N, C-alpha and C positions, 0 to 999 in steps of 0.2 A: 161323596154324591149323596148320602139321607141329609146332610146340615145345610146344601144349596134348595134341595123342595122345601126348605120350609125360611129360607133367606129372602129378606126385603119382600113379601107376601105374594112368592111366587105359585104360593098352592100346599096341595097335598100331592105329595107322588103314592102311586100305587105299584107296590112289588106283586108280579107276578111270576112264581116258582114254573120254570119251566123243562130243567134238567136237572139228572142230578149225573154227577159226573167224578171220576177220581183222578188224580193227576200222579203218573208213574216218571221214577225216575229211567232212563234207559242209558244204555251205553254200548259202544262197540269195542270190543275185544276178541277178535275171530280167533287168536290161538289160544285162548282160554279156554278147557277141557269143564265142565262144572259137570259132577253128576247127576244120573236120572231125580228126576222130583228134587231138587235143589236149585239156588240161584246164588250170586253170587250177594253175599251178605254186608249189608251196612247198617250202621247207626246216624242217629241226630247229629250227634259230636264230629265223626268221620267224614259227614256230606257237607256240614258248615265249612269246615276245614278246607273240602275240596274246592267248594265255591267261594270261598275265600282266598285261596292262593296257597294255602300253606302243608296241605300234603299235594305234592307236587309227580308224586309216580306211584303207579299201579299196588308197585311192589313194598310200599311203604311198611312201616309195624302197625302203622294202627288198625292199616285194610287185611293186611295179613294176620292178626288176631284172632278177625272177626270169621276168617275165612280159614280156618287149620281143614289142611289137607290139599288144599288147593295150589297148584304153580302158577303165580300171580306172577306176571312178565313186571322186567324190569323196564320197563314202556313210561314215557312221558300222559298227563293226563290234561287233558284238550278241553276244557271244560264250555258247552254252552249254555247260553240263553235265551230268551225272548227279548227279539229289541224293540218288540211293539207293544202298547199297553195290553194286559190281558190277566185272566181271574186265573187261571193258571199260575202268573208272575204272582199274582197277590197272595195263592193260596202256599204256593211254596215259601215266596220269601215270609208272611207269617207262619209256617212251621217250624222255619228254621231260625226267627226271633224267638220262638217259644224255647227251643231245644238248644241255643246258644245266643249263653249274654254279649259275646262277641260279637255277631250279626246282630246285634238287636243295635249294638251303639253305634258300629262303624255303619250301618247296610240299610238295616231294619225293613218293611213290609208296603208295600203299593201293590199297584199296577205295572206301573215300572220304576225302576229303582240305576242306580252307578254299579252297574257290579263291576269288583273289585280286578276279575280276571274275566279272560275267554273271548269267545265268536261268539257274535249274535244273528240270528234266524229269524225270519218273518214269520208269523204267525207258528202253532205247531206244525206243519206243513214242512217251513223252514227250515228249522229245530229238527226234527223227525230229516229229513236230508241231509245236513251236518252231519249230524251224532251217525247216521246211516254211512253215510262215504268218505268217513274220518276216524283212522284207525286211534284208539287209546282214546275215544272223547268219554262224555257223560252230557248227558242235558237231562230236562223235564220235560215233560207235554204230557197231552190229555190221553187217558188210558184206549181212544179209539186210536190213534196214531201207531201208537208201539203198535198195536193188529195187523192194522192195512201197510204198514210197514214195514212189520216182521223185523221187529226189534228186541233185543233181549231187555229182561229187565230186572233192576234189584229190587232184594226184597228184603222190607227197608228194617228194621226192629221200632214197635211200637212203646208209648209206653210203660207198656205190662210185662214189657221184654221179647215180647214174641214176633217173631219177624212175619211180614205179611206181604204179600204183595195187592195190588186195586183191582181186585176180579170184582164183579158183576154181584159174588156171594157179601164181601170183606166192602164193600160201600153202601150195599145194600145195611149190617151192620152198625155202619155208622150214620146211614138215614137214621136207623131207631133210635141212636141218640139225639138224634136232632125231635123228633116226635116226643120225646121224654124228658126233653128240658125247657123249661119256661119261657117262653120269647120272652126278651127283653122291649120293650118302649120301642126300638130303632130297628127289632128284628135281627139284629146282626149277632148270628150265631157262627163261631167259629170253631170249625172241630178238626184240624189238622192233622194232630198226632192221637190218633184211634186205635 
């Protein structure tokens, strides 16, 4: 989009930041009992393998290793993705490209990609509706849709090894990284794995 601004003398584009949000990994496993004050834990490698179709069951050893003590069901994983172009897709696939060489080489990152597996939902509300109505599903949506649709959220491992949720506090801490980073000329700053 930035390149299009400067192509063919089209003029100058102006960026006006107007919102700061997080993208959450939501899931639907009604039978999964998670102790109070914890969540289902996943790391980047496992998330990438789920969305690549390489991990297909909720009790896969890679998931159970990250969630010792949880009785994960022997149930198929149903991937749900955005079927329309979106900033959440860009952020999520940018994250996957940074944590998985396989994802980066096979799928890459953009506002729309060719998903290897899964079912598409239109806009955040469509993904939230599919996840909310499909047992065994996992998807990604803007955090506001997790709250509005009473969806369960994965606690993701960040690059320091800590598990975190996309809360107001954690989104604010990520924003401080942007403030502390010298902006490049094209104003493109990516912080998907903070």
